[in-house]
C-alpha positions in Angstrom: 56.1 -92.2 -258.3 54.8 -89.6 -260.7 56.3 -86.2 -259.7 60.0 -85.7 -259.4 62.0 -82.6 -258.2 65.4 -82.2 -260.0 67.7 -79.8 -258.2 70.1 -78.4 -260.7 67.7 -79.5 -263.4 68.7 -76.7 -265.8 72.4 -77.8 -265.7 74.4 -80.2 -267.8 73.4 -83.6 -266.3 70.1 -82.1 -264.9 68.7 -81.1 -268.3 69.3 -84.5 -269.8 67.8 -86.1 -266.8 64.7 -83.9 -267.0 64.4 -84.7 -270.7 64.3 -88.4 -270.0 61.9 -88.0 -267.1 59.4 -86.2 -269.3 59.8 -88.8 -272.0 58.9 -91.4 -269.4 55.7 -89.5 -268.4 56.9 -88.1 -265.1 55.8 -84.6 -264.0 58.9 -82.6 -263.2 59.9 -79.6 -261.0 63.2 -78.0 -261.7 64.9 -76.1 -258.9 68.0 -74.1 -260.1 69.7 -70.9 -259.3 71.1 -70.6 -262.9 74.6 -69.8 -261.5 76.4 -72.2 -263.8 73.4 -73.7 -265.7 71.7 -72.2 -268.6 68.1 -71.3 -269.5 69.1 -72.5 -273.0 69.3 -76.0 -271.6 65.6 -75.7 -270.8 64.9 -74.4 -274.3 66.5 -77.6 -275.6 63.8 -79.7 -274.0 61.0 -77.4 -275.0 59.8 -79.8 -277.8 59.0 -82.3 -275.1 57.7 -79.6 -272.8 55.1 -78.6 -275.3 53.6 -82.1 -275.6 51.3 -81.6 -272.6 54.0 -82.6 -270.2 54.0 -80.9 -266.8 57.2 -79.0 -266.2 57.6 -76.4 -263.4 60.7 -74.3 -263.1 61.5 -72.7 -259.7 64.5 -70.3 -259.6 66.2 -70.4 -256.3 69.2 -71.7 -254.2 69.4 -74.9 -252.2 71.0 -72.8 -249.5 67.6 -71.2 -249.0 65.3 -73.6 -246.9 62.2 -71.5 -247.8 62.7 -71.9 -251.5 63.3 -75.6 -251.1 60.1 -76.1 -249.1 58.1 -74.3 -251.8 59.6 -76.5 -254.5 59.2 -79.8 -252.7 55.4 -79.7 -252.1 53.6 -82.7 -253.5 56.8 -84.3 -254.7 57.3 -88.1 -254.7 61.1 -88.2 -255.1 64.1 -85.9 -255.5 67.1 -86.2 -257.8 69.6 -84.0 -256.1 72.2 -82.7 -258.7 72.6 -79.1 -257.6 76.2 -78.6 -256.5 79.6 -77.0 -257.1 81.1 -79.7 -259.3 84.5 -78.4 -260.3 87.5 -79.6 -258.4 89.3 -76.4 -259.4 86.5 -74.1 -258.2 86.1 -76.1 -255.0 89.8 -75.8 -254.3 89.6 -72.0 -254.8 86.4 -71.6 -252.8 86.2 -74.4 -250.2 83.9 -72.5 -247.8 81.3 -71.8 -250.6 81.7 -75.4 -251.8 80.7 -76.8 -248.4 77.9 -74.4 -248.0 76.4 -75.6 -251.3 77.3 -79.2 -251.4 76.9 -80.2 -247.7 74.6 -77.6 -246.1 72.5 -77.4 -249.2 72.1 -81.2 -249.1 71.1 -81.0 -245.5 68.4 -78.4 -246.4 67.0 -80.8 -249.0 67.0 -83.7 -246.6 65.2 -81.8 -243.9 62.5 -80.7 -246.3 62.1 -84.3 -247.5 61.6 -85.3 -243.8 59.1 -82.6 -243.1 57.0 -83.2 -246.2 57.2 -87.1 -246.0 58.9 -87.4 -249.4 60.0 -91.0 -249.6 63.1 -91.0 -251.9 66.2 -89.2 -252.8 68.8 -89.9 -255.5 72.0 -88.1 -254.6 74.6 -87.3 -257.1 78.0 -88.0 -255.6 81.4 -88.4 -257.3 84.3 -90.8 -257.7 86.3 -88.0 -256.0 85.2 -89.5 -252.6 87.6 -92.4 -253.2 90.8 -90.3 -253.5 93.9 -92.1 -254.8 92.7 -95.7 -255.5 94.3 -98.5 -253.6 93.2 -100.9 -256.4 91.6 -100.8 -259.8 88.8 -101.0 -260.8 87.3 -99.1 -257.8 84.3 -100.8 -256.3 81.9 -99.3 -253.8 83.7 -101.0 -250.9 86.9 -99.1 -251.6 88.0 -96.9 -248.7 86.9 -93.3 -248.9 89.8 -90.8 -248.7 89.0 -87.7 -250.7 92.1 -85.6 -251.4 90.4 -82.3 -252.3 87.6 -80.1 -250.9 85.3 -81.1 -253.7 85.5 -84.8 -252.9 85.3 -84.1 -249.2 82.1 -82.0 -249.7 80.4 -84.8 -251.7 81.4 -87.3 -249.0 79.8 -85.0 -246.4 76.6 -85.0 -248.5 76.7 -88.8 -248.7 77.1 -89.1 -244.9 74.0 -86.9 -244.4 72.0 -88.9 -246.9 72.9 -92.1 -245.2 72.1 -90.6 -241.8 68.6 -89.7 -242.9 68.2 -93.1 -244.5 69.2 -94.9 -241.2 67.3 -92.5 -238.9 64.2 -91.6 -240.7 63.8 -94.5 -243.2 64.3 -92.3 -246.3 64.9 -94.4 -249.3 68.3 -93.2 -250.6 70.3 -94.0 -253.7 73.8 -92.6 -253.9 75.3 -92.5 -257.4 79.0 -92.0 -257.6 79.6 -90.5 -261.1 83.0 -90.9 -262.7 83.9 -88.4 -265.5 80.7 -87.3 -267.2 80.8 -85.6 -270.6 78.6 -84.7 -273.5 76.5 -81.9 -274.9 75.6 -78.9 -272.7 78.7 -79.1 -270.6 79.1 -75.6 -269.0 81.8 -73.4 -270.5 84.1 -71.3 -268.5 87.3 -71.3 -266.5 86.4 -74.5 -264.6 85.1 -76.6 -267.6 86.2 -80.2 -267.7 89.0 -81.6 -269.7 86.9 -82.9 -272.7 85.2 -79.5 -273.2 88.6 -77.7 -273.0 90.1 -80.1 -275.5 87.2 -79.9 -277.9 87.1 -76.1 -277.8 90.9 -75.8 -278.3 90.9 -78.3 -281.1 88.1 -76.5 -283.0 90.2 -73.3 -282.8 93.4 -75.2 -283.7 94.9 -74.0 -280.4 97.2 -76.2 -278.3 95.6 -78.9 -276.1 97.2 -78.4 -272.7 97.7 -81.5 -270.5 98.5 -81.0 -266.8 101.1 -83.6 -265.8 102.5 -86.2 -268.2 99.2 -87.4 -269.7 99.3 -90.9 -268.2 96.4 -90.1 -265.9 93.6 -92.6 -266.4 89.9 -91.5 -266.3 86.6 -93.4 -266.8 84.6 -91.2 -269.1 80.8 -91.8 -269.1 78.4 -90.2 -271.6 75.8 -87.9 -270.1 72.7 -89.7 -271.4 73.9 -92.9 -269.8 74.2 -91.0 -266.5 70.7 -89.5 -267.0 69.4 -93.0 -267.5 71.0 -94.2 -264.2 69.3 -91.3 -262.4 65.9 -92.2 -263.7 66.4 -96.0 -263.1 67.4 -95.1 -259.5 64.1 -93.3 -259.0 62.0 -96.0 -260.6 63.5 -98.9 -258.6 62.4 -99.6 -255.0 66.0 -99.8 -253.7 68.5 -97.9 -251.6 72.3 -98.1 -251.8 75.5 -96.8 -253.3 76.4 -97.4 -257.0 79.3 -96.4 -259.2 78.3 -94.9 -262.5 81.0 -95.2 -265.1 82.0 -97.5 -268.0 84.6 -99.8 -266.3 87.2 -98.7 -268.9 90.1 -96.2 -268.5 91.4 -93.7 -271.0 94.6 -91.8 -270.6 94.4 -88.0 -270.9 97.1 -88.2 -273.6 95.1 -90.7 -275.7 92.0 -88.5 -275.1 93.7 -85.5 -276.5 94.9 -87.4 -279.6 91.4 -88.8 -280.2 89.8 -85.3 -280.0 92.4 -83.9 -282.5 91.7 -86.9 -284.8 87.9 -86.5 -284.6 88.0 -82.7 -285.2 90.6 -82.9 -288.0 92.4 -80.3 -286.0 95.9 -78.9 -286.5 96.3 -78.5 -282.7 99.5 -79.6 -280.9 99.6 -81.2 -277.5 101.5 -79.3 -274.8 102.2 -80.2 -271.2 102.0 -78.1 -268.0 102.6 -78.7 -264.2 100.3 -81.2 -262.5 97.3 -79.7 -260.7 97.3 -80.0 -256.9 94.9 -82.6 -255.6 94.7 -84.4 -259.0 94.1 -88.2 -258.9 96.4 -90.3 -261.0 94.1 -93.2 -261.9 90.3 -93.6 -261.7 88.4 -96.5 -263.2 85.0 -97.7 -262.0 83.8 -101.2 -261.2 80.2 -101.1 -262.3 79.2 -104.7 -261.5 76.9 -103.6 -258.7 75.1 -101.2 -260.9 74.7 -103.8 -263.6 73.3 -106.4 -261.1 71.1 -104.3 -258.8 70.2 -101.2 -260.9 70.2 -103.3 -264.1 72.0 -100.4 -265.7 75.0 -100.4 -267.9 76.5 -97.7 -270.2 75.4 -97.8 -273.9 77.5 -95.1 -275.5 81.1 -95.8 -276.4 83.8 -93.1 -275.9 84.3 -92.5 -279.6 80.6 -92.3 -280.3 80.1 -89.9 -277.3 83.0 -87.7 -278.4 81.6 -87.5 -282.0 78.2 -86.4 -280.6 79.8 -83.9 -278.3 82.0 -82.4 -280.9 79.1 -82.2 -283.3 77.1 -80.3 -280.7 79.8 -77.7 -280.0 80.6 -77.2 -283.7 76.9 -76.7 -284.5 76.2 -74.4 -281.6 79.3 -72.3 -282.3 80.3 -72.0 -278.6 
């Protein structure tokens, strides 16, 4: 495979994935509507773009089949990242979430079928599991999403699997746990690490929803990008968790961010968010064995890199 389409390629995970693909000599097409992504993310990879690498950017929406068909010509594989990814936003706008995450995925799959593209890597989420019955969560765990976001990603998984079974499409589903790192999108629905870092830099209170004992598996974005590329390169199909296999409490995370930023911030507590999952830790044994992938960046190292990025960019 030499030519890869990355939907959402100007986004947080997408731009890191595009960067790695170009480093590994792939030709890349980005399809992005720039709703939550940033053209600055593309500028961040310009240094690689200028080294005679082929990078095409198509501005458009995955809800538009015509735009998809135009972007997908002469493509060998698709890494499908474009989605509404915020639990809060999905809870507020469930209809839009399903239009993008489920119907948009169907549009991608149908274009792959019509143009005989042989492979898709689909970005799913640990949210498909819901409240875990056991820890760490392996890929055989029952799927009971408890919010519209998790349900929309599971609907996308079902469509991907149906096209795999019916049409022979090679399909890799990657269930990301809590991804963080440089280029996280700011705004009302930004993730907990970005919110904590921004508050700590300003010496504002770090607000925890609930009692802070919630456990999350935080995985650094370049490790996730590497999983995406490995999934394209390997001649496999299947479902894989992408995390670290270790859990961190939200309270410990807040304390670590305050420590690493030398902040004077205090920690405050608020009411738990509806649909929030208490504990989520990945089993990554399957990814280690079959994808031959494992995370390389520790939480402390990743937090330092992320803090440095947001301090330097002044955002």
